[in-house]
C-alpha positions in Angstrom: -43.4 37.6 5.0 -44.8 39.1 8.1 -45.4 37.9 11.7 -48.6 38.4 13.6 -47.8 38.4 17.3 -50.2 36.6 19.7 -50.2 39.6 22.0 -51.8 41.7 19.3 -54.7 39.4 18.4 -58.2 40.8 18.8 -60.6 39.3 21.4 -64.3 39.4 20.7 -67.6 37.7 21.7 -68.8 34.6 19.9 -71.6 35.1 17.4 -74.0 33.2 19.6 -72.8 35.0 22.8 -71.6 31.8 24.5 -67.9 32.7 24.9 -65.1 34.7 23.4 -62.9 34.2 20.3 -59.4 35.5 19.6 -59.2 36.7 16.0 -55.8 36.0 14.5 -56.5 37.4 11.0 -59.5 38.2 8.8 -60.1 39.4 5.2 -61.1 42.0 4.3 -59.2 43.5 7.2 -62.1 45.2 9.0 -64.7 42.5 8.1 -67.2 41.4 10.7 -68.7 37.9 11.3 -71.2 38.2 8.4 -69.0 39.6 5.6 -65.5 38.1 5.8 -64.0 36.1 2.9 -61.8 34.2 5.3 -61.2 34.3 9.1 -58.7 32.5 11.4 -59.4 32.5 15.1 -58.9 30.6 18.4 -61.6 30.0 21.0 -61.6 28.9 24.6 -64.5 26.5 24.9 -65.6 26.2 28.6 -68.8 24.1 28.1 -70.6 22.0 25.5 -73.5 23.3 23.5 -74.5 24.4 20.0 -72.0 26.0 17.6 -72.7 29.4 16.0 -74.2 29.0 12.5 -72.3 30.7 9.6 -74.3 30.7 6.4 -72.2 29.9 3.3 -69.1 29.2 5.3 -66.8 26.1 5.3 -64.8 25.6 8.5 -62.0 23.5 9.9 -61.5 22.9 13.6 -58.4 21.8 15.4 -57.8 21.3 19.1 -54.8 23.3 20.4 -55.0 22.6 24.2 -57.2 20.4 26.5 -58.6 16.9 26.4 -60.7 17.4 23.3 -64.3 17.7 22.1 -66.9 15.5 20.5 -68.7 17.2 17.6 -72.2 16.2 16.6 -72.5 17.5 13.0 -76.0 16.9 11.4 -75.9 14.1 8.9 -72.6 12.6 10.2 -71.5 10.2 12.9 -70.1 11.9 16.0 -66.5 13.1 15.6 -64.0 12.9 18.5 -61.4 15.7 18.1 -58.3 15.8 20.4 -55.0 17.7 20.3 -53.5 14.7 18.5 -56.2 14.5 15.8 -56.1 15.7 12.2 -58.0 19.0 11.6 -61.8 18.4 11.0 -63.6 20.2 8.1 -67.3 20.7 8.0 -69.9 23.2 6.7 -70.5 26.1 9.1 -74.2 26.3 8.2 -75.0 22.7 9.3 -76.4 22.3 12.9 -73.4 21.3 15.0 -73.3 20.6 18.8 -70.3 19.9 21.0 -69.5 18.1 24.2 -66.2 18.5 26.0 -64.3 15.3 26.7 -62.6 16.4 29.9 -62.8 20.1 30.6 -62.2 23.3 28.7 -60.2 23.4 25.4 -58.7 25.9 23.1 -59.4 25.4 19.4 -58.2 26.8 16.1 -60.9 27.7 13.7 -60.4 28.4 10.0 -63.4 29.7 8.0 -63.7 30.6 4.3 -66.8 31.9 2.4 -68.0 29.2 0.0 -67.7 30.2 -3.7 -65.0 32.9 -2.9 -62.3 31.0 -1.0 -61.1 27.5 -0.1 -58.7 26.5 2.6 -56.7 23.5 3.9 -55.3 23.0 7.4 -52.4 20.6 8.1 -51.2 19.6 11.5 -47.4 18.8 11.6 -45.4 17.4 14.5 -41.7 17.9 13.5 -38.6 17.8 15.6 -35.9 19.6 13.7 -36.1 21.5 10.4 -39.0 21.8 8.1 -39.6 23.6 4.8 -42.8 25.4 4.2 -43.4 26.3 0.5 -45.8 29.0 -0.6 -48.9 27.8 -2.2 -52.4 29.0 -3.0 -52.9 32.8 -2.4 -51.6 32.8 1.2 -49.9 30.5 3.7 -50.1 31.0 7.4 -48.0 29.0 9.9 -49.1 28.8 13.6 -46.7 27.0 15.9 -48.4 26.0 19.1 -45.1 26.0 21.0 -43.1 28.5 18.9 -40.3 28.0 16.5 -37.4 29.8 14.8 -36.5 30.6 11.2 -33.4 28.7 10.3 -31.9 31.8 8.6 -31.8 33.4 12.0 -33.9 36.4 11.0 -36.9 35.8 13.3 -38.5 33.6 15.9 -42.1 32.9 16.7 -43.4 32.6 20.2 -46.2 30.2 21.1 -49.3 30.9 18.9 -47.6 33.7 16.9 -48.5 33.4 13.2 -46.2 33.6 10.2 -47.8 34.9 7.0 -46.0 33.9 3.8 -46.2 35.8 0.6 -47.8 34.1 -2.4 -44.6 34.3 -4.5 -42.0 34.2 -1.7 -39.3 31.6 -1.3 -39.7 28.4 0.7 -39.2 29.1 4.3 -37.2 26.9 6.7 -38.3 26.6 10.3 -36.9 24.7 13.2 -39.1 23.2 15.9 -38.4 21.1 18.9 -41.4 18.8 18.0 -43.0 18.9 21.4 -46.0 20.9 20.1 -47.4 20.9 16.6 -47.3 23.5 13.8 -50.5 24.3 11.8 -50.1 25.2 8.2 -53.1 27.0 6.7 -53.4 27.5 3.0 -56.0 30.0 1.6 -56.9 30.1 -2.1 -59.3 32.3 -4.1 -61.9 30.5 -6.1 -61.6 31.4 -9.8 -64.6 33.3 -11.1 -66.7 31.5 -13.8 -67.3 33.6 -16.9 
């Protein structure tokens, strides 16, 4: 288990140059936007417009702050995504446009390279104690409002990220329930022989 502190996240420009993204974690560790296996980031979206295209990438978007966003993903009906919505998954290489509902938002973006990794993102609103079991190859927990480990060993501030080991024990967290926790599970795709 390790904790990634929000103060240490790396800020970098969007692929399309339209804003900035805050990189929480990436694999391999020094990977760029064209060669990662997986990447977890947050972005401040100030205006609507086209999304960056990521060939061969599956992505999941969640709204952390703000009124929300409407995504126009080619081949689908428009999707309205707010801070209360379940995370939305879509291919990163399909033309996608966005319109803000009522002003800037901050989003959580999880991306995995198709054929190498898969991911799932769960939004939990829990007041009190919750157990997070390891699963897949890696589990990351991002509490929007912070939380504490019930064993008293650590606390997470807002937007800090807890990384659970694949074979570690179930972790117990306590949250006040006012802001959600996001649980991200990453799994390697088995190679076909």
